[in-house]
C-alpha positions in Angstrom: -8.8 9.2 10.7 -8.5 12.7 12.4 -5.9 15.2 11.5 -4.8 17.6 14.1 -4.4 21.4 13.3 -3.1 24.0 15.8 -6.4 25.0 17.6 -7.0 28.3 19.2 -10.4 29.0 20.8 -11.8 32.1 22.5 -10.9 33.1 25.8 -14.4 32.4 27.1 -14.1 28.8 26.0 -10.6 28.5 27.7 -12.2 30.0 30.8 -15.0 27.3 30.6 -12.4 24.7 30.3 -10.6 25.8 33.4 -13.8 25.8 35.4 -14.2 22.1 34.2 -10.8 21.4 35.4 -11.5 22.7 38.8 -14.5 20.5 38.9 -12.7 17.4 37.5 -15.0 16.9 34.7 -13.0 18.0 31.6 -13.5 14.7 29.7 -16.0 13.0 31.7 -15.8 11.3 35.3 -13.7 8.4 34.0 -11.2 10.7 31.9 -7.5 9.7 32.3 -4.7 12.2 32.9 -3.8 12.0 29.4 -7.4 12.8 28.2 -7.5 15.8 30.4 -3.9 16.9 29.4 -4.8 16.8 25.5 -8.2 18.5 26.1 -6.6 21.4 27.9 -3.9 21.8 25.3 -6.7 22.0 22.6 -8.5 24.5 24.7 -5.5 26.8 25.6 -4.1 26.6 22.1 -0.6 26.0 23.5 1.4 22.9 23.2 3.2 21.4 26.3 6.7 21.9 24.8 8.5 23.9 22.1 10.4 20.9 20.8 9.6 17.4 19.8 12.3 14.7 19.2 11.3 11.8 17.1 13.0 9.1 15.1 12.9 8.0 11.4 14.0 4.6 10.2 14.1 2.7 7.0 12.3 -0.2 8.6 9.5 2.2 9.4 8.1 3.4 6.1 5.4 5.5 7.7 8.2 7.6 9.5 9.7 8.4 6.0 6.4 9.7 4.7 5.8 11.9 7.8 9.3 13.4 7.5 9.3 13.8 3.9 5.8 15.5 3.7 6.3 17.6 6.9 3.0 16.2 8.3 4.1 16.7 11.9 5.4 20.3 11.2 2.1 21.3 9.7 0.3 19.8 12.7 2.3 21.5 15.2 2.9 24.8 13.4 5.6 27.4 14.3 5.4 26.8 18.0 7.1 23.4 18.2 10.3 22.5 16.5 10.4 19.0 15.2 13.8 17.2 15.5 14.3 14.1 13.4 16.9 11.4 14.5 17.7 8.3 12.5 17.5 4.9 14.2 19.7 2.3 12.7 17.8 -0.5 14.6 15.4 -1.2 17.3 18.3 -1.4 19.7 19.4 2.1 18.8 15.9 3.5 19.0 15.6 2.1 22.5 19.0 3.6 23.5 17.8 7.1 22.3 14.5 6.5 24.1 16.3 5.5 27.3 18.7 8.4 27.2 16.0 11.0 26.6 17.5 11.8 23.1 14.2 11.2 21.4 10.6 11.4 22.7 9.1 8.8 20.3 10.9 5.9 18.7 10.1 3.1 16.5 11.1 -0.6 17.3 9.9 -4.1 16.8 7.6 -5.3 19.4 10.0 -7.8 20.7 12.6 -5.2 21.3 10.2 -3.0 23.1 9.2 -5.8 25.3 12.8 -6.6 26.0 13.4 -2.9 26.8 10.5 -2.6 29.3 11.4 -5.9 30.8 14.7 -4.5 31.7 13.4 -1.3 33.3 13.0 1.2 30.5 9.7 3.0 31.0 8.3 2.7 27.4 4.9 2.1 26.2 3.7 1.4 22.7 1.2 4.1 21.5 0.8 3.2 17.8 1.4 0.2 15.5 3.1 1.2 12.2 3.2 -2.0 10.5 2.8 -5.8 10.5 6.0 -6.7 8.5 7.8 -9.8 7.5 11.2 -8.2 7.8 13.4 -10.8 9.4 14.7 -14.1 8.0 17.9 -16.3 8.1 20.1 -15.3 5.3 23.2 -17.1 3.8 25.5 -16.4 0.8 24.7 -17.6 -2.7 27.2 -20.4 -2.5 26.6 -21.6 1.0 26.0 -25.3 2.0 23.5 -24.1 4.7 20.0 -25.0 3.6 18.2 -25.1 7.1 18.2 -23.9 10.5 19.7 -27.2 11.6 22.6 -26.6 9.6 23.5 -23.5 11.7 24.8 -25.9 14.4 28.5 -24.8 15.1 28.2 -21.9 12.7 28.7 -18.1 13.2 25.7 -16.0 12.7 25.6 -12.3 12.6 22.6 -10.7 14.4 21.8 -7.3 16.2 20.9 -8.2 19.7 17.8 -6.7 21.1 16.1 -6.6 17.6 13.6 -8.6 15.9 16.1 -10.5 13.8 17.9 -11.6 16.8 14.6 -13.0 18.4 13.8 -14.5 15.0 17.1 -16.3 15.2 16.4 -17.6 18.7 12.9 -18.8 17.8 14.2 -20.4 14.7 16.9 -22.3 16.7 14.5 -23.4 19.2 12.0 -24.7 16.7 15.1 -26.7 15.1 15.8 -28.3 18.4 18.7 -25.9 19.0 19.9 -23.1 21.3 21.7 -19.9 21.0 24.7 -21.8 22.5 24.8 -24.1 19.5 25.9 -21.2 17.4 28.3 -18.3 17.6 26.3 -15.1 17.6 28.4 -12.1 16.4 26.6 -8.9 17.7 26.7 -6.6 14.7 24.4 -3.8 13.6 22.2 -4.7 10.7 24.2 -3.3 7.9 27.4 -4.7 9.4 25.9 -8.1 9.6 25.2 -8.1 5.8 28.7 -6.9 5.1 30.0 -9.7 7.3 28.0 -12.3 5.4 29.0 -10.9 2.0 32.8 -10.7 3.3 32.8 -14.3 4.3 33.5 -13.7 8.1 30.2 -15.2 9.3 28.2 -18.1 8.0 24.7 -16.6 8.1 22.9 -13.4 9.0 19.7 -12.8 10.8 18.7 -10.1 8.4 16.3 -7.1 8.4 14.7 -5.4 5.6 15.3 -3.2 3.5 19.0 -4.2 4.0 17.9 -8.0 3.5 16.0 -7.4 0.3 19.0 -5.5 -1.1 21.3 -8.3 -0.3 19.1 -10.7 -2.3 19.2 -8.6 -5.4 22.6 -7.2 -5.2 24.6 -10.2 -3.7 22.4 -13.0 -4.6 22.1 -13.9 -0.9 19.4 -16.6 -0.2 16.8 -16.6 2.5 16.9 -20.2 3.8 14.4 -19.9 6.5 11.3 -17.5 6.7 8.6 -17.5 9.0 6.2 -14.6 9.3 4.9 -15.7 12.6 8.3 -15.2 14.3 8.2 -11.4 13.2 6.6 -8.9 15.8 4.8 -5.9 14.8 6.3 -2.4 14.2 5.8 -0.4 17.7 5.9 3.3 18.0 7.0 3.8 21.7 7.2 6.8 23.9 8.5 7.0 27.5 5.8 7.3 30.3 7.0 10.6 31.2 6.5 12.1 27.7 3.1 10.2 27.6 2.1 11.8 31.0 3.5 15.3 30.5 3.3 15.8 26.9 0.0 14.0 26.0 -1.0 16.7 23.5 2.3 15.9 21.4 1.9 12.1 21.8 -1.8 12.5 20.2 -0.1 14.9 17.5 2.3 12.2 16.6 -0.1 9.3 16.4 -2.5 11.5 14.2 0.5 12.2 11.9 1.2 8.4 11.6 -2.5 7.6 10.8 -2.5 10.4 8.1 0.8 9.0 6.8 -0.7 5.5 6.7 -3.6 6.5 4.6 -1.3 8.1 2.1 1.0 5.2 1.9 -1.8 2.7 1.3 -3.3 5.0 -1.5 0.5 5.7 -2.9 2.4 2.3 -2.7 4.8 3.3 -5.6 5.6 6.8 -4.2 6.1 5.1 -0.7 8.7 2.7 -2.3 10.3 5.5 -4.1 10.8 7.3 -0.9 12.3 4.2 0.9 14.6 3.6 -2.0 15.9 7.1 -1.8 16.5 7.3 2.0 17.7 3.7 2.2 20.0 4.1 -1.0 18.6 0.9 -2.7 17.2 0.1 -6.0 13.4 0.9 -6.5 12.7 -2.7 -7.2 14.1 -3.8 -3.8 12.0 -1.1 -2.2 8.9 -2.1 -4.1 9.4 -5.8 -2.6 9.7 -4.4 0.8 6.6 -2.2 0.7 4.4 -4.5 -1.4 5.4 -7.9 -0.2 6.9 -7.6 3.3 5.3 -4.6 4.9 1.5 -4.9 5.7 0.9 -1.3 6.4 -3.0 -1.8 6.4 -3.1 -2.8 10.1 -4.9 -1.0 12.9 -2.7 1.4 14.6 -4.3 0.5 17.9 -2.1 -1.7 20.1 -3.8 -4.4 21.8 -4.6 -8.0 22.0 -3.0 -9.1 18.6 0.3 -7.7 19.5 0.1 -9.1 23.1 -0.5 -12.6 21.6 2.6 -12.2 19.5 4.7 -11.0 22.5 3.4 -14.0 24.7 5.0 -16.3 22.2 8.4 -14.3 22.4 8.2 -14.0 26.3 9.8 -17.6 26.9 12.3 -17.0 24.4 13.3 -13.8 26.1 13.5 -15.5 29.5 15.6 -18.4 28.2 17.9 -16.0 26.5 19.3 -14.6 29.7 18.7 -11.1 28.4 16.1 -10.0 30.9 17.6 -9.1 34.2 14.5 -10.0 36.4 13.5 -13.2 34.4 9.9 -14.2 33.9 8.5 -11.8 36.5 9.9 -8.8 34.8 8.7 -10.0 31.4 5.1 -10.8 32.8 5.0 -7.2 34.3 6.0 -5.7 31.1 3.5 -7.6 29.1 0.8 -6.3 31.6 1.8 -2.6 31.0 3.4 -2.2 27.7 0.3 -1.0 25.8 -1.1 2.5 25.9 -3.9 2.5 23.3 -5.3 6.0 24.3 -3.9 7.9 21.4 -4.3 5.5 18.6 -7.9 4.8 19.7 -8.7 8.6 19.4 -6.7 8.9 15.9 -8.8 6.1 14.4 -12.0 6.6 16.1 -11.8 3.9 18.6 -12.5 1.1 16.0 
């Protein structure tokens, strides 16, 4: 794992770098634009922007660690102001990325694929977890005991997020479709409130809200399937990747530093989640120790694409992709940018 510090080198070295730029050989003949941009930032001692906007989310524990410990601020020094914006769900993170309100945002892999399929120019630059963060949830006295029982029922789900796609896959496996249920498009916390208030029959839940519902409301997870959960994606726009590769590298390096700390300090990580999410420590410990695999390679690649390939037909059939199968296929072919994570972890 590497950790960035603000790097200032003598003027003679900067001049040498500029000569290499002129000859097209900064990082080797096969260097990408991102490579040369990052190397030049290191040589000049200057960052490509004076502000970095990034999200934090309770479904992304590493983001909480980075924000709490000031890891990015330490990396970037006084020359770059870090603006933290909370994402309430993958759909909100995608909205913030699409509008340019944040430079880097965290989503489920399925949500990232949906966004790119619909024209949002984002790429995944790091993997922050392999979670089991979605399930089908019902109230403590519900007669629903299986996915098949959802036929004709109302289900709360946040469209464009992993729980929504978990619901679609679960229905398909049970021989049903989204047309067989009444989906109420509610943000995650509102979905739990609707379930507990009796205005929906079931909820496609998301941790840590889902884990809290189990403890506080005795809600039941009637269907779980870890294979239907996609990875945690850290995404950035192509414009940010191209024009601010130095900052993108700083972000990914911060994530790798946070991952190492979180793995060594699970109790403290759970306590931080409990504080930010406003949940009991027991609930947070369940999320961190039982449903969040943080010990996963940050490098996006074949494992994530394999999961997304299973999601792709569900996306197409849902009608949520404007261009259909062609758009999804193009997104699958171009969604990964492993450059920064490979550098951060030493190209494992």
